[in-house]
Phi, psi and omega in degrees: 000147178266136178244138178253128171270112187247140173247133177233126177256123181261145170255116186242130174233172180300335184246353188204158172216136178209164180282119178274323182203145172219152185203141171275116183282319182195166175239149182220158176251011180216123182302320181298322179292324177295314179297319178298317179297321178294315178298324179296326178299314180292321180295320179296317178299315179298318181296332179271005178079021178233184172218158178289128180303149183297335180278357178258122183240141177238152176196154176258121186238129177289138177270110180251147179151178181260143174288162181274000000 
């Protein structure tokens, strides 16, 4: 199965929330490798003395569907 490492940036206000930007960061054929890559993003930010902003979300999503 193919896994997509996705980044979603949310725009949050007191009355509303919506997707400001989304992007497929990378693709993987193993869920564990996708999760590791996501964890590495957070670890790199910590190592650089920063953190990933709360409005930026990452996730590994299975790509389901039929081939052409």
